C-alpha positions in Angstrom: -10.4 -25.3 -9.4 -10.4 -21.4 -9.5 -11.0 -19.7 -12.8 -8.3 -17.9 -14.5 -8.6 -15.0 -16.8 -5.0 -14.7 -18.2 -1.7 -16.3 -17.6 1.7 -14.5 -17.8 4.8 -16.6 -19.1 7.9 -14.9 -18.6 11.4 -16.1 -18.6 11.8 -15.5 -14.7 9.6 -14.9 -11.9 11.0 -13.2 -8.8 8.1 -13.6 -6.1 9.9 -11.5 -3.3 8.6 -14.3 -1.0 10.6 -16.2 -0.3 13.3 -13.8 -0.3 16.1 -14.3 -3.0 13.9 -16.9 -5.1 14.2 -16.7 -8.7 11.8 -19.0 -10.7 12.3 -20.3 -14.3 9.9 -22.2 -16.3 7.0 -20.8 -14.2 3.9 -18.9 -15.0 1.5 -16.7 -13.2 -2.0 -17.6 -13.3 -4.6 -14.6 -12.6 -8.3 -14.6 -12.1 -10.7 -12.2 -10.7 -7.7 -9.6 -10.1 -5.8 -12.1 -7.8 -3.1 -14.5 -8.3 -4.6 -17.9 -8.6 -1.3 -19.8 -8.7 2.4 -19.4 -9.4 3.4 -22.7 -11.0 5.5 -24.5 -13.5 4.5 -24.0 -17.1 3.7 -27.6 -17.8 0.2 -28.3 -17.3 -1.0 -24.9 -16.9 -2.5 -25.0 -20.4 -4.4 -28.0 -19.6 -5.5 -26.8 -16.2 -6.9 -23.4 -17.5 -7.6 -24.0 -21.4 -9.8 -20.9 -21.5 -7.2 -18.4 -20.1 -5.4 -16.0 -22.4 -1.6 -16.4 -22.6 0.7 -13.6 -22.5 4.2 -14.4 -23.6 6.9 -12.5 -22.2 10.1 -14.6 -23.3 12.8 -12.2 -22.2 11.1 -10.8 -19.4 11.2 -10.8 -15.4 7.7 -10.8 -13.8 7.8 -9.4 -10.3 5.7 -7.4 -7.8 5.2 -3.8 -8.5 7.0 -1.2 -6.5 5.6 0.5 -3.6 6.5 4.1 -3.5 6.2 4.6 0.3 6.4 8.5 0.2 6.0 10.9 -2.4 4.3 14.4 -3.1 2.7 13.6 -6.6 1.4 16.9 -7.8 4.8 18.5 -7.3 5.8 17.0 -10.7 4.4 20.4 -12.1 7.5 21.9 -10.0 10.1 19.6 -11.3 13.4 21.5 -11.8 11.7 24.6 -10.5 14.5 25.2 -7.7 17.5 22.9 -7.8 21.0 22.8 -5.9 19.6 24.3 -2.8 19.6 23.2 1.0 16.2 22.1 2.5 15.3 25.1 4.4 16.0 27.7 1.6 14.5 25.4 -1.0 11.1 25.4 1.1 11.1 28.9 2.3 12.2 30.6 -0.6 10.8 28.8 -3.4 8.6 26.0 -2.8 6.2 27.3 -0.3 5.9 30.9 -2.2 5.3 28.6 -5.6 2.7 26.6 -4.0 0.8 29.7 -2.3 0.6 31.1 -5.9 -0.2 28.0 -8.0 -1.5 25.0 -5.7 -5.2 24.9 -6.4 -7.3 22.0 -7.2 -6.5 22.0 -10.9 -2.8 22.2 -10.3 -3.2 19.3 -7.8 -5.4 17.3 -10.4 -2.9 17.8 -13.3 0.2 17.3 -11.4 -1.0 14.2 -9.9 -2.1 12.8 -13.4 1.5 13.4 -14.6 3.0 11.7 -11.6 0.8 8.6 -11.8 1.3 8.1 -15.4 5.1 8.6 -14.8 4.9 6.0 -11.8 2.9 3.4 -13.8 5.4 3.5 -16.7 8.3 3.0 -14.2 6.7 0.2 -12.6 5.0 1.5 -9.4 1.7 -0.1 -8.5 1.1 1.6 -5.1 2.1 4.8 -3.8 1.7 7.0 -0.6 1.3 10.4 -1.2 1.2 13.7 1.0 -0.1 17.0 -0.5 -3.1 19.5 -0.7 -6.2 18.6 -2.1 -6.2 14.8 -1.4 -9.7 14.6 -3.0 -8.1 15.3 -6.3 -5.3 12.8 -5.8 -7.8 10.1 -5.0 -9.9 10.9 -8.0 -7.0 10.6 -10.4 -5.6 7.5 -8.8 -9.0 5.8 -8.9 -9.6 7.0 -12.6 -6.1 5.6 -13.7 -6.4 2.4 -11.8 -3.3 2.6 -9.5 -3.4 1.6 -5.9 -3.0 4.6 -3.6 -2.7 5.6 -0.1 -3.3 9.4 0.0 -2.7 11.4 3.2 -5.1 13.8 4.9 -2.3 16.5 5.1 -2.2 18.7 8.1 0.0 21.8 8.4 -0.5 24.6 10.5 -0.4 27.2 7.7 -3.3 28.6 5.5 -3.3 27.1 2.0 -6.0 26.9 -0.8 -7.0 23.6 0.9 -7.5 24.9 4.4 -6.5 27.4 7.1 -5.9 25.8 10.1 -5.3 22.4 11.8 -8.9 21.4 12.6 -10.0 22.5 9.2 -7.2 20.3 7.5 -8.3 17.3 9.7 -12.0 17.6 9.2 -11.8 18.3 5.5 -9.6 15.2 5.3 -12.0 13.2 7.3 -14.7 13.9 4.7 -12.4 12.5 2.0 -11.7 9.4 4.1 -15.3 8.8 4.4 -15.9 9.2 0.6 -13.3 6.6 -0.3 -13.8 4.2 2.8 -15.0 1.2 0.7 -13.0 1.8 -2.5 -11.1 -1.3 -3.4 -7.7 0.7 -4.6 -7.8 4.1 -2.8 -7.3 4.5 0.9 -6.7 7.4 3.2 -4.0 8.0 5.8 -3.0 11.0 8.0 -0.2 13.3 6.8 1.0 15.8 9.6 3.7 17.7 7.7 6.5 17.8 10.3 6.9 18.3 13.8 8.1 21.9 13.2 4.9 22.6 11.3 2.3 20.8 13.5 1.9 21.5 17.3 1.2 19.1 20.0 -2.6 19.3 20.2 -3.3 18.5 16.6 -0.7 15.8 16.6 -2.5 14.2 19.5 -5.9 14.3 17.7 -4.5 12.8 14.7 -2.8 10.1 16.7 -6.3 9.2 18.4 -8.1 9.3 14.9 -5.6 7.2 13.3 -6.0 4.5 16.0 -9.8 4.8 15.9 -9.9 4.5 12.0 -6.9 2.2 11.8 -5.0 4.3 9.1 -1.5 5.0 8.7 0.4 8.2 9.6 3.4 9.5 7.7 5.3 12.5 8.8 8.7 14.1 7.9 10.9 13.3 10.9 14.7 13.8 11.7 15.2 15.0 8.2 18.1 17.2 9.0 20.5 18.0 11.8 19.2 21.5 12.0 15.5 20.2 12.6 16.8 18.2 15.5 18.8 21.0 16.9 15.8 23.5 16.6 13.4 21.1 18.2 15.8 20.8 21.2 15.9 24.5 21.4 12.3 25.1 21.1 10.9 22.1 23.1 13.8 20.5 25.0 13.3 17.2 23.1 14.5 15.8 20.2 11.6 15.4 17.6 11.2 11.4 18.0 11.3 11.9 21.9 8.5 14.4 21.6 6.4 12.2 19.3 6.9 9.5 21.7 5.5 11.5 24.6 2.5 12.3 22.4 2.0 8.5 22.1 2.6 8.6 18.4 5.3 5.9 18.2 3.5 2.7 17.1 3.1 0.6 14.0 0.8 3.0 12.3 3.6 5.5 12.0 5.5 6.0 8.9 8.6 8.1 9.6 9.9 9.6 6.6 13.6 10.4 6.0 15.2 9.8 9.4 18.7 10.8 8.6 19.6 12.0 12.2 19.3 9.1 14.6 21.3 7.7 17.6 21.7 4.1 18.7 19.0 4.6 21.4 16.4 6.1 18.9 17.0 3.2 16.5 16.2 0.7 19.5 13.2 2.7 20.3 11.8 2.5 16.7 12.2 -1.2 16.7 10.5 -1.6 20.2 7.4 0.5 19.0 7.2 -1.2 15.6 7.7 2.1 13.7 8.2 2.1 9.8 11.0 4.1 8.4 10.8 5.5 4.8 14.0 5.9 3.3 14.2 8.6 0.5 18.1 8.5 -0.4 18.0 10.4 -3.7 16.1 13.5 -2.4 18.4 13.4 0.9 21.3 13.4 -1.1 20.3 16.1 -3.6 19.3 18.4 -0.6 22.3 17.3 1.5 20.0 16.4 4.4 22.0 13.5 5.5 22.0 9.7 5.3 19.2 7.4 6.9 21.2 4.5 8.6 19.4 1.8 6.7 21.6 -1.2 7.6 21.5 -0.5 11.3 17.6 0.1 11.2 17.3 -3.3 9.3 19.8 -5.0 11.7 17.6 -3.8 14.8 14.4 -5.3 13.2 13.0 -1.9 12.0 10.8 -2.2 8.7 12.4 0.0 6.3 10.4 1.1 3.2 11.6 3.2 0.0 10.1 6.4 -1.3 11.2 8.9 -3.9 9.8 12.0 -2.2 8.5 14.5 -4.5 10.1 15.3 -8.0 10.8 19.0 -6.9 13.6 17.3 -4.8 14.5 14.1 -6.6 13.8 14.8 -9.7 12.0 11.9 -10.7 9.6 9.0 -9.6 11.8 6.2 -10.7 11.7 3.4 -7.8 14.1 1.3 -10.0 16.8 4.1 -9.8 15.8 4.8 -6.1 16.3 1.2 -5.3 19.8 1.2 -6.7 20.7 4.3 -5.1 19.6 2.8 -1.8 21.5 -0.4 -2.2 24.6 1.4 -3.2 24.4 4.1 -0.6 23.9 1.6 2.2 27.1 -0.1 1.1 29.2 3.0 1.0 27.7 4.4 4.2 28.4 1.3 6.3 31.7 0.2 4.6 30.2 -3.3 4.1 29.6 -4.5 0.5 27.1 -7.0 1.6 24.8 -4.2 3.3 21.3 -4.1 1.5 22.0 -7.0 -0.9 20.1 -7.2 -4.1 17.2 -9.4 -2.4 16.9 -7.0 0.6 17.0 -4.1 -1.8 14.1 -5.5 -3.8 12.0 -6.4 -0.5 12.5 -2.6 0.7 11.0 -1.4 -2.7 8.0 -3.8 -2.6 6.9 -5.9 0.4 8.5 -3.6 3.2 6.4 -0.7 1.6 3.2 -2.8 1.6 4.1 -3.6 5.4 4.6 0.1 6.1 0.8 0.7 4.9 -0.6 -2.4 6.7 -1.2 -3.9 3.2 1.3 -6.9 3.2 -1.6 -9.4 2.8 -2.8 -7.6 -0.2 0.3 -6.6 -2.3 4.0 -6.4 -2.2 4.9 -9.9 -3.3 3.5 -12.6 -5.7 1.7 -15.4 -3.7 -1.3 -17.0 -4.3 -4.4 -15.1 -3.0 -2.8 -11.8 -3.2 -3.9 -9.0 -5.6 -2.2 -9.2 -9.0 -0.1 -6.0 -8.6 2.9 -7.0 -10.7 5.1 -5.8 -13.6 7.2 -7.1 -16.4 10.7 -5.9 -16.9 12.4 -6.7 -20.4 15.9 -7.8 -19.5 16.9 -8.2 -23.5 18.5 -4.9 -23.7 22.5 -4.8 -24.2 23.0 -3.0 -20.6 21.3 -6.1 -19.0 23.3 -8.8 -20.9 24.3 -11.3 -20.0 22.0 -12.3 -17.2 23.8 -14.5 -14.7 21.3 -13.5 -12.1 18.0 -12.0 -12.8 17.5 -10.4 -9.4 20.8 -8.7 -9.4 20.2 -7.6 -13.0 16.9 -5.9 -12.0 18.5 -4.1 -8.9 21.8 -3.1 -10.3 21.4 -2.8 -14.2 17.6 -2.3 -15.3 16.1 1.1 -15.9 12.6 2.1 -15.9 12.5 2.3 -19.9 12.4 -1.6 -19.6 9.4 -1.9 -17.8 6.8 -3.3 -20.4 3.9 -4.3 -18.5 2.0 -3.2 -15.3 -1.0 -4.7 -13.8 -3.1 -3.4 -10.6 -5.6 -6.0 -9.2 -5.2 -7.8 -12.4 -6.0 -4.9 -14.6 -3.5 -4.0 -17.2 -2.3 -0.4 -16.9 0.7 -0.6 -19.2 0.8 -3.1 -22.1 4.1 -3.6 -24.0 4.9 0.1 -23.2 1.5 1.5 -24.2 -0.8 3.0 -21.4 -4.2 1.4 -21.2 -6.1 3.9 -19.1 -4.8 7.2 -20.0 -4.1 9.3 -23.1 -0.4 10.5 -22.6 -0.3 13.1 -25.1 -3.6 14.8 -23.4 -1.6 14.9 -20.0 1.4 16.2 -21.6 -0.5 19.0 -23.1 -1.9 20.0 -19.9 1.5 19.8 -18.3 2.7 22.1 -21.0 0.0 24.6 -20.1 1.1 24.9 -16.5 4.7 25.5 -17.7 3.4 28.4 -19.9 1.4 29.8 -17.1 4.2 29.8 -14.4 6.9 31.2 -16.9 4.7 33.8 -18.1 4.1 35.0 -14.7 7.7 34.9 -13.8 8.9 36.8 -16.8 6.0 39.5 -16.4 
């Protein structure tokens, strides 16, 4: 019999696999960072008499959320430029601010703030794209969260690199440094088809296949992006990437608000993953990803928050609810993206997009103990007729009480276990003072 370190005894367990299952009277047995068993409570104490018991009598235990696309360090630009369309938001505000401020210290402090926000709201794994991936990796490792961090590529000079080959080569150095890390992995992150030309995209595709790492790219984010691509190259962006051999199961295509029927079929045929960022897309008026049609075609759809400069939070519970409601309104079908599907999109589908579905994303014996507890005792969640629906449609991130990654507790009854929250907030306040002081000078 495998050894057990602790046993979590909640009121409900939602394992995600099988989809829609809600278990009562069950416990999760955890040993050596993995799920040893999900079993009925009766008998567990006798089987593992030495294990510590964590009673969570009004809580639901479920896998942690997988935030499949974000820009963590942009927490320091939260609220910096709101109520603007994407092109103006980027070119007139975000890119100039990043050119001035986005050094290694900015990235480290912004990533730290983002990671704490994600832990507190139940995210146990995130896929990031930003400058200085080495700093993001270091903070993720220090805080104990699972992360896939992109080796960003953009054909514009920044404080991280000046041209495509330098971006790629510096990224590969970080990849080699974290090659054997148990929690932190690297991916490729070409920013977008309009910021990266064919030659570096082909090199990235070749390297990704050799290293067996994902690629994430902003793609078909707006109608203007598609129109400009046709004007400049004669191809829609997806068609261009297909000609470069990039449409395969390693690709995470982020946003995808502008798709026709043939393109949806092509995504399904090639095994491309789509990352849906509904709140960012709505806020920037970028369009709507056709989630119901994609899923019906067999495309794996994951969920991401995007960065806090365009969302403005990293709240996967809120993002999941927005995704479910938007899918219904967009399709005219109240059954589209039902509660069980929405939770799968926010957990297991994100793990699938990252090639990590055998490690995380659901509560199955043998998988890593990446899991969270949500307290459903609040007024706004009562009465609980269906725990799964309550999580998706009623619960808020303030109700996340406990977070574990690989069996290590990062949040215990609302208290951080691997970070000093006040110290992180103090550094954040320092950045606000710097940015405002220069703006008013």
